C-alpha positions as a Markdown table, in Angstrom:
| # | Residue | x | y | z |
|---|---|---|---|---|
| 1 | Unk | -68.0 | -22.5 | 51.1 |
| 2 | Unk | -68.7 | -23.8 | 54.6 |
| 3 | Unk | -66.8 | -22.1 | 57.5 |
| 4 | Unk | -66.3 | -24.1 | 60.7 |
| 5 | Unk | -66.4 | -22.1 | 63.9 |
| 6 | Unk | -64.3 | -23.8 | 66.5 |
| 7 | Unk | -64.8 | -23.6 | 70.3 |
| 8 | Unk | -61.7 | -21.3 | 70.5 |
| 9 | Unk | -63.4 | -18.8 | 68.3 |
| 10 | Unk | -66.7 | -18.9 | 70.3 |
| 11 | Unk | -64.9 | -18.2 | 73.5 |
| 12 | Unk | -64.4 | -14.5 | 74.5 |
| 13 | Unk | -61.4 | -13.2 | 72.6 |
| 14 | Unk | -60.8 | -16.6 | 71.1 |
| 15 | Unk | -60.0 | -15.3 | 67.6 |
| 16 | Unk | -57.2 | -13.1 | 68.9 |
| 17 | Unk | -55.8 | -14.4 | 72.2 |
| 18 | Unk | -53.7 | -11.3 | 72.8 |
| 19 | Unk | -56.9 | -9.3 | 73.5 |
| 20 | Unk | -57.4 | -11.4 | 76.6 |
| 21 | Unk | -54.5 | -9.4 | 78.2 |
| 22 | Unk | -57.1 | -6.7 | 79.2 |
| 23 | Unk | -58.9 | -9.2 | 81.5 |
| 24 | Unk | -55.9 | -11.0 | 82.9 |
| 25 | Unk | -55.1 | -9.6 | 86.4 |
| 26 | Unk | -51.7 | -9.1 | 87.8 |
| 27 | Unk | -50.5 | -9.0 | 91.4 |
| 28 | Unk | -52.6 | -11.9 | 92.6 |
| 29 | Unk | -50.4 | -12.6 | 95.7 |
| 30 | Unk | -50.0 | -8.9 | 96.7 |
| 31 | Unk | -52.8 | -6.6 | 98.0 |
| 32 | Unk | -53.0 | -3.5 | 95.8 |
| 33 | Unk | -55.1 | -0.4 | 96.1 |
| 34 | Unk | -56.3 | -0.9 | 92.5 |
| 35 | Unk | -56.1 | -3.7 | 89.9 |
| 36 | Unk | -53.7 | -3.9 | 87.1 |
| 37 | Unk | -54.3 | -5.9 | 83.9 |
| 38 | Unk | -51.6 | -7.7 | 81.9 |
| 39 | Unk | -52.4 | -5.2 | 79.0 |
| 40 | Unk | -51.8 | -2.2 | 81.2 |
| 41 | Unk | -48.5 | -3.8 | 82.4 |
| 42 | Unk | -47.3 | -4.6 | 78.9 |
| 43 | Unk | -48.1 | -1.0 | 77.7 |
| 44 | Unk | -46.3 | 0.5 | 80.7 |
| 45 | Unk | -43.3 | -1.7 | 80.1 |
| 46 | Unk | -43.2 | -0.7 | 76.4 |
| 47 | Unk | -43.3 | 3.0 | 77.3 |
| 48 | Unk | -40.5 | 2.6 | 79.9 |
| 49 | Unk | -38.6 | 0.6 | 77.3 |
| 50 | Unk | -38.9 | 3.5 | 74.8 |
| 51 | Unk | -37.7 | 5.9 | 77.5 |
| 52 | Unk | -34.7 | 3.7 | 78.3 |
| 53 | Unk | -33.8 | 3.3 | 74.6 |
| 54 | Unk | -33.9 | 7.1 | 74.2 |
| 55 | Unk | -31.8 | 7.6 | 77.3 |
| 56 | Unk | -29.3 | 5.0 | 75.9 |
| 57 | Unk | -29.3 | 6.7 | 72.4 |
| 58 | Unk | -30.2 | 3.4 | 70.7 |
| 59 | Unk | -30.8 | 3.5 | 67.0 |
| 60 | Unk | -34.4 | 3.7 | 65.9 |
| 61 | Unk | -34.5 | 0.1 | 64.5 |
| 62 | Unk | -33.3 | -1.3 | 67.9 |
| 63 | Unk | -35.7 | 0.9 | 69.8 |
| 64 | Unk | -38.6 | -0.3 | 67.7 |
| 65 | Unk | -37.5 | -3.9 | 68.2 |
| 66 | Unk | -37.3 | -3.4 | 72.0 |
| 67 | Unk | -40.7 | -1.7 | 72.2 |
| 68 | Unk | -42.4 | -4.4 | 70.2 |
| 69 | Unk | -40.7 | -7.1 | 72.3 |
| 70 | Unk | -41.9 | -5.2 | 75.5 |
| 71 | Unk | -45.5 | -5.2 | 74.3 |
| 72 | Unk | -45.5 | -9.0 | 74.2 |
| 73 | Unk | -42.8 | -9.9 | 76.8 |
| 74 | Unk | -45.4 | -11.6 | 79.0 |
| 75 | Unk | -47.5 | -13.1 | 76.2 |
| 76 | Unk | -47.6 | -16.5 | 77.9 |
| 77 | Unk | -49.5 | -15.0 | 80.8 |
| 78 | Unk | -52.5 | -14.6 | 78.6 |
| 79 | Unk | -53.0 | -18.4 | 79.1 |
| 80 | Unk | -51.4 | -18.9 | 82.6 |
| 81 | Unk | -52.3 | -15.8 | 84.4 |
| 82 | Unk | -49.7 | -13.8 | 86.4 |
| 83 | Unk | -47.2 | -16.3 | 87.8 |
| 84 | Unk | -43.8 | -15.8 | 89.4 |
| 85 | Unk | -40.9 | -15.7 | 86.9 |
| 86 | Unk | -39.2 | -18.9 | 88.1 |
| 87 | Unk | -42.4 | -20.9 | 87.2 |
| 88 | Unk | -42.8 | -19.5 | 83.7 |
| 89 | Unk | -41.9 | -21.4 | 80.6 |
| 90 | Unk | -40.9 | -18.7 | 78.2 |
| 91 | Unk | -41.4 | -19.0 | 74.5 |
| 92 | Unk | -38.0 | -18.9 | 72.8 |
| 93 | Unk | -37.7 | -15.7 | 70.7 |
| 94 | Unk | -34.9 | -14.4 | 68.7 |
| 95 | Unk | -34.0 | -11.0 | 70.2 |
| 96 | Unk | -30.8 | -9.2 | 70.7 |
| 97 | Unk | -29.2 | -9.6 | 74.2 |
| 98 | Unk | -29.4 | -5.8 | 74.8 |
| 99 | Unk | -33.1 | -5.7 | 73.7 |
| 100 | Unk | -33.9 | -8.4 | 76.2 |
| 101 | Unk | -31.9 | -6.7 | 78.9 |
| 102 | Unk | -33.6 | -3.3 | 78.3 |
| 103 | Unk | -37.0 | -4.9 | 78.5 |
| 104 | Unk | -36.1 | -6.8 | 81.7 |
| 105 | Unk | -35.0 | -3.6 | 83.3 |
| 106 | Unk | -38.2 | -1.8 | 82.1 |
| 107 | Unk | -40.3 | -4.7 | 83.5 |
| 108 | Unk | -38.6 | -4.4 | 86.9 |
| 109 | Unk | -38.9 | -0.6 | 86.9 |
| 110 | Unk | -42.6 | -0.9 | 86.1 |
| 111 | Unk | -43.2 | -3.4 | 88.9 |
| 112 | Unk | -41.4 | -1.1 | 91.3 |
| 113 | Unk | -43.3 | 2.0 | 90.2 |
| 114 | Unk | -46.7 | 0.2 | 90.4 |
| 115 | Unk | -46.0 | -1.2 | 93.9 |
| 116 | Unk | -44.7 | 2.1 | 95.2 |
| 117 | Unk | -48.0 | 3.8 | 94.3 |
| 118 | Unk | -50.5 | 1.0 | 94.7 |
| 119 | Unk | -49.4 | -1.4 | 97.3 |
| 120 | Unk | -51.8 | -2.0 | 100.2 |
| 121 | Unk | -49.4 | -4.4 | 101.9 |
| 122 | Unk | -46.6 | -3.5 | 104.2 |
| 123 | Unk | -43.3 | -1.7 | 103.6 |
| 124 | Unk | -41.8 | -5.2 | 103.6 |
| 125 | Unk | -43.5 | -5.9 | 100.2 |
| 126 | Unk | -42.2 | -2.6 | 98.8 |
| 127 | Unk | -38.7 | -3.5 | 100.0 |
| 128 | Unk | -39.0 | -6.9 | 98.4 |
| 129 | Unk | -39.9 | -5.4 | 95.1 |
| 130 | Unk | -37.1 | -2.8 | 95.4 |
| 131 | Unk | -34.6 | -5.6 | 96.2 |
| 132 | Unk | -35.8 | -7.5 | 93.1 |
| 133 | Unk | -35.2 | -4.4 | 91.0 |
| 134 | Unk | -31.7 | -4.1 | 92.3 |
| 135 | Unk | -31.0 | -7.8 | 91.7 |
| 136 | Unk | -32.3 | -7.4 | 88.1 |
| 137 | Unk | -30.0 | -4.4 | 87.6 |
| 138 | Unk | -27.0 | -6.3 | 89.0 |
| 139 | Unk | -27.8 | -9.4 | 86.8 |
| 140 | Unk | -28.2 | -7.2 | 83.7 |
| 141 | Unk | -25.0 | -5.3 | 84.1 |
| 142 | Unk | -23.1 | -7.6 | 81.8 |
| 143 | Unk | -25.6 | -7.0 | 79.0 |
| 144 | Unk | -25.4 | -3.3 | 79.5 |
| 145 | Unk | -21.6 | -2.9 | 79.2 |
| 146 | Unk | -22.0 | -1.2 | 75.9 |
| 147 | Unk | -23.8 | 1.7 | 77.5 |
| 148 | Unk | -22.0 | 5.0 | 78.2 |
| 149 | Unk | -20.8 | 5.2 | 81.8 |
| 150 | Unk | -23.4 | 6.5 | 84.2 |
| 151 | Unk | -26.4 | 5.7 | 81.9 |
| 152 | Unk | -28.1 | 3.3 | 84.3 |
| 153 | Unk | -27.4 | 5.6 | 87.3 |
| 154 | Unk | -28.9 | 8.5 | 85.4 |
| 155 | Unk | -32.0 | 6.5 | 84.5 |
| 156 | Unk | -32.6 | 5.2 | 88.0 |
| 157 | Unk | -32.1 | 8.6 | 89.6 |
| 158 | Unk | -34.7 | 10.1 | 87.2 |
| 159 | Unk | -37.1 | 7.4 | 88.5 |
| 160 | Unk | -36.2 | 8.4 | 92.1 |
| 161 | Unk | -34.8 | 5.0 | 93.0 |
């Protein structure tokens, strides 16, 4: 049996594109004190998602779905690199509204935490990221109406926001 090896396979990580996440840099438009890869970002978002799901007392099946979605929430960036959200064309995936909302919140929190500790730029950049986080929280409030009162406030205060 003859096996044909395509150019995609010969390229680094071509057989499993998701492995490229470790070499795709983030924060290309902001000076940071250390680099962050897409893989690190996705892992951090998944851990924050797990924390949020626990704080929200989500059932294990929903927590697992949210964590798995978080691990691949920026999958398209494997090919495009880190680009601003408005320019992204997201792959349509079937996920629950609350799952998507939790991951968006975790994504915004991860960005805020990374910039707070690793931004070499001005305080203006830190404020811009914090404003983005607050906008995300405001926009997600409708999706989070099923949460017990004060859950979001409790989560944000535990992150010192």
